[in-house]
C-alpha positions as CSV (number, residue, x, y, z in Angstrom):
1,M,207.1,-25.8,69.4
2,N,208.7,-23.4,72.2
3,N,207.9,-19.7,71.4
4,K,210.2,-18.7,74.1
5,P,212.3,-15.4,72.9
6,T,215.8,-16.8,72.2
7,I,219.1,-15.3,71.5
8,L,221.6,-17.8,69.6
9,I,225.2,-16.7,70.2
10,I,227.5,-18.5,67.6
11,F,231.4,-18.4,68.4
12,G,233.1,-18.7,65.0
13,I,230.6,-17.2,62.9
14,S,232.8,-16.9,59.9
15,G,233.7,-20.4,60.0
16,D,232.8,-23.0,57.5
17,L,230.1,-24.9,59.8
18,A,228.3,-21.7,60.4
19,R,228.4,-20.4,56.8
20,R,227.4,-23.6,55.3
21,Y,225.2,-25.4,57.8
22,L,224.1,-23.3,60.7
23,L,223.1,-20.2,59.1
24,P,221.1,-22.0,56.2
25,A,219.5,-24.1,58.9
26,I,218.3,-21.1,60.7
27,G,216.9,-19.6,57.7
28,A,215.1,-23.0,56.8
29,I,213.5,-23.2,60.2
30,A,212.3,-19.7,60.0
31,N,210.9,-20.4,56.4
32,A,209.0,-23.3,57.7
33,G,207.4,-20.9,60.4
34,M,209.1,-22.8,63.4
35,M,211.2,-20.0,64.8
36,P,210.4,-18.2,68.0
37,E,208.6,-14.9,67.1
38,Q,211.3,-13.1,69.1
39,F,214.6,-14.5,67.8
40,H,218.1,-12.9,67.4
41,I,221.6,-14.4,66.3
42,I,224.9,-12.7,67.7
43,G,227.8,-13.9,65.5
44,L,231.1,-13.5,67.3
45,T,234.4,-13.6,65.4
46,R,237.9,-12.3,65.9
47,Q,238.0,-10.9,62.4
48,P,237.3,-7.1,62.4
49,D,236.3,-6.7,58.9
50,I,233.6,-9.3,58.5
51,K,230.1,-8.2,57.1
52,I,226.8,-9.9,57.3
53,E,226.5,-9.9,53.6
54,N,229.5,-12.0,53.2
55,L,228.0,-14.7,55.3
56,L,224.7,-14.9,53.4
57,K,226.1,-15.1,50.0
58,K,224.7,-18.7,49.3
59,T,222.1,-18.7,52.3
60,S,218.3,-18.8,51.2
61,N,216.0,-16.6,53.4
62,A,218.8,-14.2,53.6
63,E,216.4,-11.3,54.5
64,Y,215.3,-13.1,57.7
65,L,218.9,-13.5,58.6
66,R,219.9,-10.1,58.0
67,N,217.0,-8.7,60.0
68,H,217.6,-11.0,62.9
69,M,221.5,-10.9,63.3
70,S,224.4,-8.8,64.5
71,L,228.1,-9.4,64.6
72,K,230.5,-8.9,67.3
73,Q,234.3,-9.0,67.5
74,I,235.6,-10.9,70.4
75,D,239.0,-12.1,71.6
76,V,238.0,-15.5,73.2
77,T,241.0,-15.4,75.6
78,N,239.9,-12.0,77.0
79,I,237.6,-11.9,79.9
80,D,236.8,-8.4,79.4
81,D,235.3,-9.1,75.9
82,Y,232.9,-11.8,77.8
83,K,231.7,-9.0,80.0
84,K,231.1,-6.8,77.0
85,L,229.1,-9.7,75.6
86,G,227.1,-10.0,78.6
87,E,226.2,-6.3,78.4
88,H,225.4,-6.7,74.8
89,L,223.0,-9.8,75.6
90,K,221.3,-7.6,78.2
91,K,220.4,-4.9,75.8
92,I,219.0,-7.2,73.3
93,S,217.2,-9.4,76.0
94,E,215.5,-6.0,77.3
95,K,213.8,-5.5,73.9
96,F,212.0,-8.9,74.5
97,D,208.9,-8.6,76.7
98,V,209.6,-11.8,78.7
99,P,212.7,-13.8,79.9
100,C,214.5,-15.3,77.1
101,Q,216.8,-18.5,76.7
102,Y,220.5,-18.0,75.6
103,I,222.0,-20.6,73.5
104,F,225.8,-20.6,73.1
105,Y,227.0,-22.5,69.9
106,L,230.7,-23.2,70.0
107,S,231.4,-23.3,66.1
108,V,235.3,-23.4,66.8
109,P,238.1,-26.2,67.0
110,P,238.0,-28.2,70.1
111,Q,241.1,-27.1,71.5
112,V,239.5,-23.5,71.6
113,S,236.2,-24.8,73.3
114,K,237.9,-25.6,76.7
115,S,238.9,-21.9,77.3
116,I,235.6,-20.5,75.9
117,I,233.6,-22.8,78.3
118,E,235.9,-21.5,81.2
119,F,235.2,-17.9,80.4
120,L,231.6,-18.2,79.9
121,G,231.6,-19.5,83.5
122,I,234.1,-17.2,85.2
123,S,232.1,-14.3,83.5
124,G,228.9,-15.7,84.8
125,L,227.3,-16.2,81.3
126,S,226.8,-19.8,82.0
127,V,224.0,-19.0,84.7
128,I,222.0,-16.2,83.1
129,G,218.6,-17.0,82.5
130,E,217.9,-20.2,80.6
131,T,221.4,-20.9,79.2
132,K,222.3,-23.8,76.8
133,L,225.6,-24.8,75.3
134,L,226.2,-26.7,72.2
135,L,229.5,-28.2,71.4
136,E,230.6,-29.9,68.3
137,K,232.8,-33.2,68.1
138,P,235.2,-34.3,68.6
139,F,234.9,-34.7,72.3
140,G,238.3,-35.5,73.4
141,V,241.1,-37.3,71.8
142,N,241.0,-40.7,74.1
143,L,239.4,-41.8,77.4
144,E,241.7,-39.8,79.8
145,N,241.3,-36.6,77.8
146,A,237.6,-36.8,77.4
147,T,237.1,-37.6,81.0
148,S,239.1,-34.4,81.8
149,L,237.0,-32.4,79.3
150,A,233.9,-33.6,80.8
151,K,234.8,-32.7,84.1
152,H,235.8,-29.0,82.9
153,T,232.5,-28.5,81.3
154,D,230.5,-30.0,84.5
155,K,232.3,-27.2,86.6
156,Y,230.7,-24.5,84.9
157,F,227.4,-26.0,83.2
158,L,224.9,-28.3,84.5
159,P,224.4,-31.7,82.3
160,K,221.1,-30.6,81.2
161,Q,222.5,-27.2,79.9
162,V,224.9,-29.2,77.6
163,Y,223.9,-30.5,74.2
164,R,226.7,-32.5,72.3
165,V,226.2,-32.4,68.6
166,D,226.6,-35.5,66.3
167,H,224.7,-34.5,63.4
168,Y,224.4,-38.0,62.1
169,M,221.8,-38.6,64.9
170,A,219.7,-35.7,63.6
171,K,219.3,-37.3,60.0
172,E,215.7,-38.6,59.4
173,T,216.7,-42.1,59.0
174,A,218.3,-42.0,62.5
175,Q,215.6,-40.7,64.0
176,N,213.2,-43.2,62.4
177,I,215.3,-46.1,63.8
178,I,213.0,-45.8,67.0
179,V,209.8,-45.3,65.3
180,F,210.5,-48.1,62.7
181,R,211.2,-50.7,65.6
182,A,208.5,-49.8,67.6
183,G,205.9,-49.2,65.2
184,N,206.0,-52.5,63.0
185,S,205.3,-55.6,64.8
186,L,207.2,-57.8,62.2
187,F,210.7,-56.0,63.2
188,K,209.8,-55.3,66.6
189,K,209.4,-58.9,67.6
190,T,212.4,-60.0,65.6
191,W,215.1,-57.4,66.7
192,N,217.3,-59.6,68.7
193,K,219.8,-62.5,68.6
194,D,217.2,-65.1,67.8
195,F,216.5,-63.9,64.4
196,I,219.4,-61.6,63.6
197,E,222.6,-63.1,62.2
198,K,224.8,-60.0,62.2
199,I,224.9,-56.2,62.1
200,E,227.0,-53.8,59.6
201,I,227.3,-50.2,60.1
202,I,229.1,-48.4,57.2
203,A,230.1,-44.8,56.3
204,S,232.0,-45.0,53.0
205,E,233.4,-41.8,51.4
206,E,234.5,-40.9,47.9
207,I,236.6,-38.0,49.1
208,G,239.9,-38.2,50.8
209,I,241.0,-35.7,53.4
210,E,240.1,-32.7,51.2
211,G,242.8,-30.1,52.6
212,R,242.3,-30.9,56.0
213,A,245.6,-32.5,56.5
214,N,246.4,-30.9,59.8
215,F,243.0,-31.9,61.3
216,Y,243.2,-35.5,59.9
217,E,246.9,-36.1,61.2
218,Q,245.6,-35.3,64.8
219,V,242.4,-37.4,64.4
220,G,242.2,-40.4,62.0
221,A,239.4,-42.5,60.9
222,L,239.1,-44.2,64.4
223,R,238.3,-40.8,66.4
224,D,236.9,-39.0,63.2
225,Y,234.1,-41.6,62.6
226,V,234.1,-44.8,64.7
227,Q,234.2,-43.1,68.2
228,S,231.2,-40.8,67.4
229,H,229.1,-41.4,64.7
230,L,229.2,-45.1,64.3
231,L,229.0,-46.1,67.6
232,Q,226.2,-43.7,68.4
233,L,224.2,-45.4,65.4
234,L,225.1,-48.7,67.1
235,A,223.7,-47.6,70.4
236,L,220.5,-46.4,68.6
237,T,220.2,-49.8,66.9
238,L,220.7,-52.1,70.1
239,M,219.1,-50.0,72.7
240,K,215.9,-51.1,74.3
241,L,213.1,-49.2,73.1
242,P,211.6,-46.3,75.4
243,D,208.2,-46.7,77.0
244,D,205.4,-45.2,75.2
245,D,207.6,-42.9,72.9
246,K,209.3,-41.2,76.1
247,L,212.1,-39.8,74.2
248,D,213.6,-38.4,77.2
249,E,214.6,-41.9,78.0
250,V,216.6,-42.2,74.8
251,P,220.1,-41.1,76.1
252,L,220.1,-43.4,78.9
253,L,219.0,-46.3,76.9
254,R,221.7,-45.5,74.5
255,L,224.1,-45.5,77.3
256,E,223.1,-48.9,78.6
257,A,223.6,-50.2,75.4
258,L,227.1,-48.9,75.0
259,K,227.9,-50.4,78.5
260,H,227.3,-54.0,77.3
261,I,229.9,-53.4,74.1
262,V,233.2,-55.1,73.9
263,L,236.0,-55.7,71.6
264,F,237.6,-59.2,71.7
265,D,240.8,-60.3,69.9
266,M,241.9,-57.0,68.5
267,D,244.5,-58.8,66.0
268,R,241.7,-60.6,64.2
269,N,238.6,-58.1,64.7
270,A,240.2,-54.7,64.1
271,K,241.6,-53.6,60.6
272,R,243.2,-50.3,59.6
273,G,244.2,-48.9,56.4
274,Q,245.6,-45.9,54.6
275,Y,245.0,-44.8,51.0
276,E,247.9,-44.4,48.7
277,G,249.0,-41.0,48.3
278,Y,247.9,-39.9,51.8
279,T,251.4,-39.4,53.1
280,S,252.1,-36.9,50.4
281,E,248.7,-35.0,50.9
282,V,249.8,-34.5,54.6
283,N,253.3,-33.9,53.9
284,N,254.6,-36.6,56.3
285,P,256.3,-39.8,54.5
286,N,256.2,-41.5,58.0
287,S,252.5,-41.0,58.8
288,R,250.6,-44.0,60.1
289,V,247.4,-42.5,60.4
290,E,244.5,-44.7,59.4
291,T,242.0,-43.4,56.7
292,F,240.1,-46.8,57.0
293,V,238.9,-48.7,60.0
294,S,236.8,-52.0,60.2
295,I,236.1,-53.5,63.7
296,T,234.0,-56.2,64.9
297,L,232.3,-55.8,68.3
298,E,230.1,-57.9,70.5
299,S,227.5,-57.0,72.9
300,N,227.2,-59.1,76.4
301,D,223.6,-58.0,76.7
302,E,221.6,-61.3,76.7
303,R,219.2,-59.9,73.8
304,W,222.3,-59.6,71.6
305,R,225.0,-62.0,72.8
306,G,226.7,-63.8,70.0
307,V,225.6,-61.3,67.2
308,P,228.8,-59.9,65.4
309,I,228.5,-56.2,64.9
310,T,231.0,-54.5,62.3
311,L,231.7,-51.0,62.1
312,T,233.4,-49.8,58.8
313,T,234.3,-46.5,57.6
314,G,237.0,-45.1,55.0
315,K,238.0,-42.2,52.8
316,A,238.8,-42.5,49.0
317,L,236.5,-45.5,48.5
318,K,234.5,-46.2,45.3
319,N,231.0,-45.1,46.6
320,K,229.7,-42.6,49.2
321,F,227.0,-43.9,51.5
322,T,226.2,-44.6,55.1
323,E,224.0,-47.4,56.2
324,I,222.8,-49.8,58.8
325,R,222.6,-53.3,57.5
326,I,220.7,-55.9,59.6
327,L,221.0,-59.4,58.0
328,Y,218.7,-62.0,59.3
329,K,219.5,-65.6,60.0
330,K,218.8,-68.2,57.1
331,D,218.8,-71.9,56.7
332,K,219.7,-71.5,53.0
333,D,220.8,-68.6,50.8
334,R,217.3,-68.1,49.3
335,E,216.2,-67.0,53.0
336,S,219.1,-64.4,53.2
337,N,216.7,-61.4,53.8
338,E,218.5,-58.0,54.7
339,L,217.2,-54.8,55.9
340,L,219.1,-51.4,55.0
341,L,218.6,-48.2,57.0
342,R,220.3,-45.7,54.6
343,L,221.2,-42.4,56.1
344,Q,222.8,-41.0,53.0
345,P,222.5,-40.4,50.1
346,E,218.7,-40.7,49.5
347,E,217.6,-41.4,53.1
348,G,215.2,-44.4,53.4
349,I,214.6,-47.9,54.2
350,Q,215.0,-50.9,52.0
351,F,214.2,-54.7,52.3
352,N,215.7,-57.4,50.2
353,M,213.6,-60.5,50.0
354,W,213.2,-63.6,47.7
355,A,210.3,-64.0,45.3
356,K,209.3,-66.5,42.3
357,Q,210.1,-64.9,39.0
358,P,207.0,-64.8,36.6
359,G,207.1,-67.6,34.0
360,Y,206.6,-71.4,33.8
361,E,209.7,-72.3,35.7
362,R,210.2,-71.9,39.3
363,K,213.0,-69.5,39.2
364,V,213.6,-67.3,42.2
365,N,215.0,-63.8,42.3
366,Q,215.9,-61.3,45.0
367,H,213.8,-57.9,45.0
368,K,213.9,-54.8,46.9
369,L,210.9,-53.2,48.9
370,S,212.2,-49.6,49.1
371,F,211.0,-46.4,51.0
372,K,212.7,-43.2,50.3
373,F,211.7,-40.1,52.0
374,R,212.1,-37.7,49.3
375,E,209.5,-39.7,47.2
376,H,206.8,-39.1,49.9
377,Y,207.6,-35.7,51.6
378,D,208.3,-32.4,50.2
379,I,210.1,-31.2,53.2
380,L,213.2,-33.2,54.6
381,P,214.8,-31.1,57.3
382,E,218.5,-31.2,57.0
383,A,220.4,-32.4,60.1
384,Y,221.5,-29.1,61.4
385,E,217.8,-27.9,61.4
386,Q,216.9,-30.6,63.6
387,V,219.8,-30.0,65.9
388,L,218.8,-26.3,66.3
389,F,215.2,-26.9,66.6
390,N,215.7,-29.7,69.2
391,A,217.9,-27.5,71.2
392,M,215.7,-24.6,71.3
393,N,212.9,-26.7,72.5
394,S,215.0,-28.5,75.3
395,D,215.1,-31.9,73.6
396,H,217.9,-34.0,74.5
397,S,217.1,-37.0,72.5
398,L,219.3,-36.2,69.4
399,F,222.3,-35.2,71.6
400,T,225.0,-37.3,73.2
401,T,225.7,-37.2,77.1
402,S,228.9,-37.0,78.4
403,D,228.6,-40.6,79.8
404,E,228.0,-41.8,76.2
405,I,231.0,-40.0,75.1
406,L,233.1,-41.8,77.8
407,E,231.4,-45.2,77.1
408,A,232.4,-44.9,73.6
409,W,236.1,-44.1,74.2
410,R,236.2,-46.8,76.9
411,I,235.3,-49.4,74.0
412,L,238.0,-48.2,71.9
413,D,240.7,-47.3,74.6
414,A,242.6,-50.5,74.5
415,L,242.7,-50.6,70.6
416,Q,243.8,-47.0,70.4
417,K,246.6,-47.5,72.8
418,V,247.8,-50.6,70.6
419,W,247.6,-48.7,67.4
420,E,249.3,-45.6,68.6
421,K,252.6,-47.8,69.7
422,S,252.5,-50.3,66.8
423,E,252.9,-49.7,63.0
424,E,251.9,-53.2,62.1
425,G,248.7,-54.2,60.1
426,L,248.5,-51.0,58.1
427,I,246.6,-51.9,54.9
428,I,247.9,-49.6,52.1
429,Y,244.8,-49.6,49.5
430,K,244.2,-47.9,46.2
431,K,241.8,-44.9,45.8
432,G,238.5,-45.9,44.6
433,S,238.7,-49.3,46.4
434,T,235.6,-51.0,47.7
435,I,235.5,-52.1,51.2
436,D,236.1,-55.8,50.2
437,E,238.9,-54.8,48.1
438,V,240.6,-52.9,50.9
439,L,240.1,-55.9,53.4
440,S,241.4,-58.4,50.9
441,N,244.8,-56.5,50.7
442,E,245.5,-57.4,54.3
């Protein structure tokens, strides 16, 4: 644990992300006794009448937050406001008896982030003391745009200062993939093409777009989930293991895994769909934006060559779950073992295996060996608790590098261009459908 005095500056403190996730996460970290002794939050907002109490209505440990927080109005397009912010930071840091670290968390829409990064650089705030920058997805809208944004950020911040947040990477199951693979010889020795038949990574959602019409019309399922969450989980699944638990190697190993990923035969291996009623929800009868995506990729890494890897996500489906399925090779059906790494709900690990049913006859049934974190641990930190804690402790293992972002866009670039130009192949499916039912509508 890093006990370095810390000032966390949150742009967009009145937004949904800060109120629902960031502030509760800070309260939980403090409640666990893992927060630096000298810590202060500066909440930045363009609204003049926001009160701290309004932000803490549904937050536990509100007293801690109230005692360690101040609000400041800011016009993010005005350089003078950044200079005033710098003066405010100086006053607070002078109360600490040793140098502190400054963490700028951009809890704002992506289109606003670019100008904030620039003003932080121009005003000199990007180089004061030990400064860190936390950015929320999406990181760009295509390969060209993401490349431009990465160069823009690199102009004002060093790579080691930048932490790109993908909260899926901070879930306990995701963090445990490396430990699970490295610490169990059964799976460590069989984690390759010789034993694994195929891999499926699925993020199924029951809800639709839930009032996010403007956002979703600009993004769609391919950008919203596949480019970020699912490809990062794929990289974590396929990457080589770090040497002796050297977690600082993880981002480079994920990057190496992504470099081997290719999408062949887009017509056959890439499917998209849209749930009935979506066009009415977004008030655009001609919308072709996808709410469902299923693509099958391959890796040309010798360890994985020939193993199909399917990434699937969809909204308004029958069930809500996110999981990684590892299906092992078989000679007959009763050998079809399956490993499930579940990220939500009920984070945990499940292994499906065959066993004889008790009795006189030789009847065989499939059974589940299941492990759920909540059944064994009283404390299960939420993803944003891990995000903030790791950033404060300069641990990059849960964060996505710009090179990883660009590789993910590279994988999807050709598909994205085809889908933008063509209206063919959009599957219309009913709300509450299963994934198989969506694909059967093709």
